[in-house]
Structure formats: structure tokens, C-alpha cells
C-alpha positions in Angstrom: 139.8 119.5 117.9 141.8 116.3 118.3 144.2 115.9 115.4 145.9 112.7 114.3 149.5 112.4 113.4 148.6 112.5 109.7 146.2 115.4 110.0 142.8 113.7 110.3 140.4 115.3 112.7 139.7 112.5 115.2 136.6 114.1 116.6 134.9 113.9 113.2 135.7 110.2 112.6 133.0 107.6 113.1 135.5 105.2 114.6 136.9 107.6 117.2 135.9 106.6 120.8 134.7 103.2 119.5 137.2 101.1 117.5 139.8 103.9 117.7 141.2 105.8 120.7 143.2 108.1 118.4 146.6 107.3 117.0 148.4 109.4 119.6 146.7 107.7 122.5 147.4 104.1 121.2 150.9 104.9 119.8 149.9 104.2 116.2 148.4 100.8 117.0 145.0 101.7 115.6 142.4 99.0 115.0 142.9 98.5 111.2 146.7 98.4 111.6 146.5 95.6 114.1 145.2 93.3 111.3 146.8 94.8 108.2 150.3 96.0 109.0 153.3 93.8 109.7 154.3 95.8 112.9 150.7 96.5 113.8 151.3 100.2 113.6 150.0 102.8 111.1 152.8 103.4 108.6 152.5 107.2 108.9 152.6 107.2 112.7 155.5 104.7 112.6 157.5 106.9 110.2 156.8 110.3 111.7 156.9 109.4 115.4 158.8 106.2 115.9 161.4 106.5 113.2 162.0 110.2 112.9 161.0 111.4 116.3 158.5 114.0 115.0 155.3 115.1 116.8 153.4 114.5 113.5 153.8 114.4 109.7 153.7 118.2 109.7 157.2 118.3 111.0 158.5 116.4 107.9 159.9 118.4 105.0 158.7 115.6 102.7 155.0 116.1 103.5 153.1 114.8 101.6 155.4 111.8 101.0 154.9 108.7 98.9 153.3 106.8 101.8 151.0 109.7 102.7 149.9 109.9 99.0 149.4 106.1 98.7 147.4 105.5 101.9 143.9 105.9 100.5 140.7 105.0 102.3 139.2 102.3 100.0 135.7 103.9 100.5 136.8 107.3 99.2 136.9 108.4 95.6 140.1 109.6 94.0 138.9 113.2 94.2 138.0 112.8 97.9 141.5 111.4 98.5 143.2 114.2 96.7 141.2 116.8 98.6 141.8 115.0 101.8 145.6 115.2 101.2 145.3 119.0 100.6 143.2 119.5 103.7 145.3 117.3 106.0 148.6 118.8 104.7 147.3 122.4 105.3 146.0 121.5 108.8 149.4 120.0 109.8 151.4 122.8 108.4 149.3 125.4 110.2 149.8 123.8 113.6 152.2 125.6 115.9 155.5 123.7 116.6 
């Protein structure tokens, strides 16, 4: 299983291996961030890895933080978003340090 910095399972993503090489491999400069973010980097990756020096969001005591909660896939429902946060947070917290 390949896990992103924010706890998504890369192997299960339709974009992985096509538009996306995985945030860890591209240092947070994932395809959607190149067009949408001022520094062209995923805000979660930027915060966790670039600013705080963590391996992933699971190392942060603020998980899930405001940014984590606000970053919603526009194609998901509110319920899917809430469940995704629960699942991703659990995945990250269960990873060995």
C-alpha cells in the first residue's frame, strides 16, 4: 500500500500512475496543485513536510487540522468527506513512526 502524506491510499486512486506520481515522489507538486495553488504544492504536504519537517500529517498533534478538514474533493458528498477524514486520520495514526 502506497500512502500519501495526508493518508490517501495512492494505489486506489484513479489518477495514480497517470496524472499523479504520488505526493511523496513529486514532493507535493501534484497535478491539481500545479494549477490551483500559489506555490504549486499541495497545502497539506507543504505544511507537514516542507514547513514542519514531518514525514506526513500523522506526525502532527493537530491532525485533523483546519486545512485537512477544509480540503474537500468537490466530487464527494459531505458524508463521504467526513468519513474520508476519519479513515485517513486512523490510517495515519496507525502508521509506525
